[in-house]
C-alpha positions in Angstrom: -22.4 6.5 -5.1 -22.1 9.8 -6.9 -22.9 13.1 -5.2 -24.9 15.9 -6.8 -21.8 16.8 -9.0 -21.5 13.2 -10.2 -18.2 12.6 -8.5 -17.6 9.4 -6.6 -17.8 10.2 -2.9 -14.8 8.0 -2.1 -12.5 10.1 -4.4 -13.5 13.5 -2.9 -10.4 13.5 -0.7 -8.2 13.8 -3.8 -9.5 17.3 -4.5 -8.3 18.4 -1.0 -4.8 16.9 -1.4 -1.8 19.2 -1.1 -0.1 17.5 -4.0 -3.0 18.5 -6.3 -1.5 20.6 -9.1 2.1 19.6 -8.2 4.2 18.1 -11.0 3.7 14.3 -10.8 7.4 13.7 -11.6 8.0 14.5 -7.9 5.9 11.5 -6.8 6.8 9.0 -9.5 10.3 7.7 -10.2 11.6 8.0 -13.8 13.1 4.8 -15.3 16.5 4.1 -14.0 16.4 6.5 -11.1 18.5 5.2 -8.2 20.5 6.1 -5.1 20.7 9.7 -3.7 18.8 11.2 -6.6 15.8 9.0 -5.9 16.1 9.4 -2.1 16.1 13.2 -2.5 13.0 13.2 -4.8 11.2 10.8 -2.4 12.0 13.0 0.6 10.7 16.1 -1.2 7.4 14.3 -2.1 7.0 13.0 1.5 7.5 16.5 2.8 4.4 17.5 0.9 2.5 14.5 2.2 3.6 15.2 5.8 1.2 18.2 6.2 -1.5 17.0 3.9 -5.0 17.0 5.4 -5.9 13.8 3.5 -2.8 11.8 4.2 -4.8 8.9 5.9 -7.2 8.7 3.0 -4.4 8.7 0.4 -2.5 6.0 2.3 -5.6 3.9 2.7 -6.3 4.1 -1.0 -2.7 3.1 -1.9 -2.8 0.1 0.4 -6.2 -1.0 -0.6 -5.7 -0.5 -4.3 -2.1 -1.9 -4.0 -0.6 1.0 -5.9 2.6 -0.3 -7.4 4.4 2.9 -8.2 5.0 6.3 -6.6 4.7 8.0 -3.3 1.2 7.7 -1.9 0.1 8.7 1.6 3.7 9.5 2.5 4.9 5.9 1.6 7.1 4.7 -1.2 6.5 1.4 -3.1 9.0 -0.4 -0.8 7.4 0.9 2.3 3.9 -0.1 1.2 5.2 -3.6 0.3 6.9 -3.9 3.7 3.6 -2.8 5.4 1.6 -5.3 3.4 4.0 -8.1 4.4 3.9 -7.1 8.1 0.1 -6.9 8.2 -0.7 -9.9 6.2 -3.0 -12.3 8.0 -1.0 -15.3 9.4 -1.7 -18.7 7.9 -4.2 -20.8 9.8 -2.5 -23.3 12.2 -2.1 -26.7 10.8 -2.6 -30.0 12.7 -0.4 -33.0 12.0 -2.3 -36.3 11.7 0.0 -39.1 12.6 -0.6 -42.6 11.5 1.5 -45.6 12.4 2.3 -45.9 8.7 4.5 -43.0 7.5 3.2 -43.3 4.0 -0.2 -42.1 5.2 1.0 -39.1 7.2 -0.6 -35.9 6.1 -1.2 -32.3 7.2 -4.7 -30.9 7.4 -6.1 -27.5 8.3 -8.5 -27.6 11.3 -12.1 -26.5 10.6 -13.0 -23.2 12.2 
């Protein structure tokens, strides 16, 4: 829902971010960047994020929108992917239905 200035309320945090006005090259990897060069650039970007007043909003946005590239909320692409894997909801437990005839064995998901 827009406010009186016609800005979406959920994006207001971006206007208070410490990275605002910073060269975006610091937060996004150029093609082919690897190793120590990439690590140094990411550390510099994360240093800015560390003291940012909207770090939590930025991180939540990146995780919700599944941002694929760049440093967002102090997290790299790899860190966000790792976080998503760790917090993914576990599969529902399955129950094995055993029949005397092995050709009719099946697995079914119990109803909640």
